[in-house]
C-alpha positions in Angstrom: 12.2 93.3 55.5 15.0 91.6 53.6 15.3 93.5 50.3 17.6 92.9 47.4 18.4 94.5 44.0 20.5 93.1 41.2 21.5 94.7 38.0 23.7 94.2 35.0 24.5 96.8 32.3 26.7 96.4 29.1 27.5 98.7 26.3 29.2 97.7 23.1 31.1 100.2 21.0 32.4 99.3 17.5 35.8 100.7 16.4 35.5 103.3 13.6 37.8 101.2 11.3 35.7 98.1 11.8 38.2 96.6 14.3 37.6 94.9 17.6 34.5 96.0 19.5 34.9 97.2 23.1 32.5 96.1 25.8 32.1 98.2 29.0 30.2 96.4 31.8 28.9 97.2 35.2 27.2 94.6 37.4 26.0 94.8 41.0 24.1 93.0 43.7 22.7 95.0 46.6 20.7 93.4 49.3 22.0 95.3 52.4 23.9 92.1 53.3 26.1 91.2 50.3 26.5 94.3 48.2 28.9 93.8 45.4 30.0 95.8 42.4 32.1 94.9 39.4 33.4 96.9 36.4 34.9 95.2 33.4 36.6 96.1 30.1 36.2 93.5 27.4 37.8 93.3 24.0 36.5 91.0 21.3 37.8 90.5 17.7 35.6 91.1 14.6 33.7 88.4 13.0 35.8 85.2 12.4 35.2 82.0 10.6 36.3 80.0 13.6 33.8 78.2 15.7 35.4 79.7 18.8 35.6 83.4 19.4 38.3 84.7 21.7 37.9 87.7 24.0 40.0 89.5 26.7 38.5 90.8 29.9 40.1 93.0 32.5 38.2 94.1 35.6 38.0 95.0 39.2 35.4 94.4 41.9 34.5 95.0 45.5 32.1 93.2 47.8 30.6 93.4 51.3 31.3 97.2 51.5 28.9 97.5 54.4 30.4 94.4 56.1 27.0 93.3 57.2 27.6 89.6 56.4 31.3 89.4 55.9 34.5 91.4 55.5 35.2 93.9 52.9 36.6 92.3 49.7 38.4 93.7 46.6 39.9 92.0 43.6 41.5 92.7 40.2 41.4 90.1 37.5 42.1 89.4 33.9 40.7 86.6 31.7 41.1 85.1 28.2 38.0 83.3 27.0 37.1 81.2 24.0 33.4 81.1 23.4 31.7 78.7 20.9 29.5 80.3 18.3 26.5 78.4 19.6 27.0 80.1 23.0 26.9 76.8 24.8 30.6 76.2 25.5 33.2 78.6 27.1 36.8 77.9 28.0 38.4 80.5 30.2 41.9 81.1 31.6 41.7 83.6 34.4 44.1 85.2 37.0 43.0 87.3 40.0 44.5 89.1 42.9 42.1 89.2 45.9 42.2 90.9 49.2 40.1 90.6 52.4 40.2 93.8 54.5 38.6 92.9 57.9 37.7 95.6 60.4 38.8 95.3 64.0 35.3 93.9 64.7 35.8 90.9 62.4 35.7 87.4 63.9 38.8 85.4 64.6 37.9 82.9 61.8 38.0 85.8 59.3 41.2 87.3 60.6 43.1 84.0 60.7 41.9 82.9 57.2 43.8 83.7 54.0 43.5 87.5 53.6 45.6 87.9 50.5 45.4 85.4 47.7 46.4 85.1 44.1 44.5 82.6 41.9 45.1 81.3 38.4 42.4 79.0 37.1 41.3 77.2 34.0 37.5 76.8 33.7 34.9 75.3 31.4 31.3 76.4 31.3 28.3 74.9 29.6 24.9 76.5 29.1 21.9 75.2 27.2 18.8 77.4 27.5 15.8 76.5 25.4 13.5 79.1 26.9 12.5 81.6 24.2 14.8 84.7 24.1 11.9 86.9 22.9 10.3 86.6 26.3 11.4 89.7 28.3 11.5 87.7 31.6 13.2 84.3 31.4 11.7 83.2 34.7 8.2 83.3 33.2 9.1 81.3 30.1 8.6 77.6 29.4 11.6 75.5 28.4 14.7 73.9 29.9 18.0 75.2 31.3 21.1 73.1 31.8 24.2 74.9 33.1 27.4 73.5 34.5 30.9 74.7 35.2 34.2 73.2 36.3 37.2 75.3 37.5 40.7 74.0 38.4 43.2 76.4 40.0 46.7 75.9 41.3 48.9 76.3 38.2 50.5 79.3 40.0 49.4 81.5 42.9 48.5 80.3 46.3 45.0 78.8 45.7 44.8 75.1 44.6 41.3 73.7 44.4 38.6 72.2 42.2 35.3 73.9 42.1 32.2 72.7 40.2 28.6 73.9 39.9 25.4 72.8 38.1 21.9 74.1 37.6 18.9 72.2 36.1 15.6 73.9 35.4 12.5 72.6 33.8 9.6 75.0 33.1 6.3 74.1 31.5 2.8 75.5 31.3 0.0 73.6 32.9 -3.7 74.4 33.1 -3.5 77.3 30.6 -1.4 80.1 31.9 -0.1 78.4 35.0 3.7 78.0 34.8 5.4 75.2 36.8 9.2 75.4 37.5 11.2 72.6 38.9 14.9 73.2 39.6 17.9 71.5 41.1 21.3 73.1 41.8 24.5 72.0 43.4 28.0 73.2 44.0 31.2 71.8 45.6 34.8 73.0 46.2 37.6 70.7 47.3 41.3 71.5 47.9 43.7 69.8 45.5 46.3 69.3 48.2 46.0 67.7 51.6 45.2 70.1 54.4 44.4 72.9 51.9 42.1 75.8 52.9 39.2 77.1 50.8 39.4 80.9 50.8 36.4 82.9 51.8 35.8 84.1 48.2 35.6 80.5 46.9 33.1 79.3 49.5 29.3 79.0 48.9 26.5 80.6 50.8 22.8 79.9 51.2 19.8 82.1 52.0 17.9 84.9 50.5 15.1 85.7 48.2 14.4 85.3 44.4 16.7 88.1 43.2 19.7 85.7 43.7 20.9 82.6 41.8 18.9 79.4 41.8 21.4 77.6 44.0 21.7 80.3 46.7 18.1 81.4 47.2 16.2 80.0 50.1 13.1 82.2 50.9 12.3 82.7 54.5 16.0 82.9 55.5 18.0 86.1 55.3 20.7 86.5 52.6 23.6 84.3 53.6 21.6 83.5 56.8 22.3 79.8 56.8 25.5 77.9 57.7 28.4 78.1 60.1 29.2 81.4 61.9 31.8 82.9 64.2 31.1 85.7 66.6 32.5 89.1 65.9 34.5 91.0 68.4 32.9 94.0 70.1 34.7 97.2 70.8 35.8 96.1 74.2 36.0 92.4 73.6 38.9 92.0 71.2 41.9 90.1 72.6 45.3 89.1 71.5 47.2 90.1 68.4 44.2 89.6 66.1 42.7 92.8 67.4 45.9 94.9 67.4 45.3 96.1 63.9 48.2 94.1 62.4 47.7 90.4 61.5 50.7 88.1 60.6 50.1 84.9 58.7 52.1 82.3 56.8 51.2 82.3 53.1 52.0 79.3 50.9 52.5 80.0 47.2 52.2 77.2 44.8 53.9 76.8 41.4 53.4 74.3 38.6 56.4 73.0 36.8 57.7 69.4 36.5 56.3 68.9 40.0 54.5 70.9 42.7 56.7 73.6 44.1 55.9 75.6 47.3 57.2 78.7 48.9 56.1 80.0 52.3 56.1 83.7 53.1 55.3 85.5 56.3 53.0 88.5 55.5 51.3 91.1 57.5 47.9 92.7 56.9 46.6 95.8 58.6 42.9 95.7 59.7 40.6 98.7 59.2 40.0 101.0 62.1 37.1 100.0 64.3 35.5 103.4 63.8 35.1 102.8 60.1 32.9 99.8 60.8 30.4 101.9 62.9 28.7 103.5 59.9 25.8 101.1 60.3 24.5 98.6 62.8 26.8 95.6 62.6 25.6 92.0 63.2 27.1 89.9 65.9 28.4 87.1 63.7 30.3 86.6 60.4 28.8 84.1 58.0 31.6 81.7 57.0 29.9 79.8 54.1 30.5 76.2 53.2 32.3 74.0 50.7 29.2 72.2 49.3 25.6 73.2 48.6 22.6 71.4 47.2 19.0 72.7 46.6 15.8 71.7 44.9 12.8 74.0 44.4 9.3 73.9 42.9 7.4 77.0 41.9 3.9 77.7 40.5 3.3 81.0 38.8 0.1 82.4 37.4 -1.0 85.7 35.9 -3.3 88.1 37.8 -5.8 90.5 36.2 -4.2 93.5 37.8 -1.3 95.6 36.4 0.3 92.5 34.8 1.2 91.0 38.2 1.9 87.3 38.7 1.2 85.3 41.8 3.5 82.5 42.8 3.7 79.6 45.3 7.2 78.1 46.0 8.7 75.4 48.1 12.5 75.0 48.6 14.7 72.4 50.3 18.4 73.2 50.5 21.5 72.3 52.5 24.9 73.8 53.1 27.9 71.7 54.2 31.0 73.3 55.8 33.2 70.3 54.8 32.6 68.4 51.5 35.2 65.8 52.4 33.4 64.2 55.3 32.9 60.4 54.9 29.2 60.7 55.9 28.4 63.4 53.3 24.9 62.2 52.5 23.8 61.8 56.2 25.4 65.1 57.2 23.7 66.9 54.2 20.3 65.6 55.4 21.1 66.9 58.9 21.9 70.3 57.4 18.9 70.6 55.2 16.4 73.5 55.5 12.9 73.7 54.1 10.6 76.6 53.4 7.5 77.6 51.5 6.7 81.1 50.1 3.8 83.0 48.5 4.0 86.4 46.8 3.5 88.7 44.0 5.9 89.6 41.1 5.9 91.8 38.1 8.1 91.3 35.0 10.1 94.4 34.1 10.1 95.7 30.5 13.9 95.3 30.2 13.9 91.9 31.8 14.1 90.8 35.4 11.4 91.0 38.1 10.1 93.1 40.9 8.4 91.3 43.7 7.6 90.7 47.3 7.1 87.4 49.1 6.2 86.1 52.5 7.9 82.8 53.5 7.6 80.4 56.3 10.6 78.2 57.2 9.4 74.6 57.9 12.8 73.2 58.9 15.5 75.5 60.4 18.6 75.0 62.4 20.2 76.7 65.4 21.9 79.9 64.3 19.9 80.5 61.2 18.7 84.0 60.5 15.0 84.1 59.7 13.5 86.7 57.3 9.9 86.0 56.4 9.0 89.2 54.5 11.4 89.7 51.5 11.4 92.0 48.5 13.6 91.9 45.4 14.2 93.7 42.1 16.4 92.5 39.3 17.3 94.1 36.0 18.4 92.7 32.6 20.4 94.8 30.1 20.1 98.5 30.9 22.2 100.1 28.1 
């Protein structure tokens, strides 16, 4: 059983003197494979006559705390955002310090990758959602959703790449209460310098049930169950310096002035003790993700006369590419495409989100994929 749960909670507190409101947030994704938590502190000014409203956000996060599909990650970040009054346009300047803390069981690919990175980026986000906001569950609403983002990093820090994503969703009611959803999503990340490496945190993953984003979900495959892998090292199989507990790597730091400036540093990172990774059964591989992802999906939903349940039938085709710069991108993407169909039951939750269970059958799978036919999920909207 592949189960997942996602939640997001926010609380706004206005200053007593009518000053800037404070937003405290907590978000999480728990699916026994990619558990992630994030806490934020957000400060926004009072009402302004400008079309763009600024806000400052400071936060910290952790991911893969169980290390079931990847190494333990942690990050601290700060962001300055300008959001248009319509809610459709957001400009954001963000800086983050990120760490990967692999255990002694981690694969060679993880240990030799960038373990400590600092990233400064400028991003633009566009969202146009015509689905009615009064509907407590957006996924059961008719309307259209267009969302896109573009992120450029490399002004300073040691990450220089371009990252773009888009989501298109069309929902309409047919034959009375039957809702038809058609969606397409894509994402790509490319280094801005020759020979550049895309850090683990900036790569894309594929697989999992409906509790995840439109681009990542692929019913019938386990969460992050698709794409390139590398074998983990068992307690008696580690060899070389990578298993000694101390990893040395050359870290290249980029700066942006009148021209590109680089500085190379030799840094060491201590891996976590192997005993700490034995708290739960560990998989035999690390999922490494890819630099490009494309998916299309069609879903039929209809109400059932029992406890407000909804039945659904879904078909999904998606592909994950390890290298987006290959000259035969289209052909390689077709070769890496997976296809699945799913049926199941779902119930909209009063506060938004869904609770459901599905049974999926992969129609096209590749060697190394992790299949998970029975999947359950639960997602929440605003809790506070």
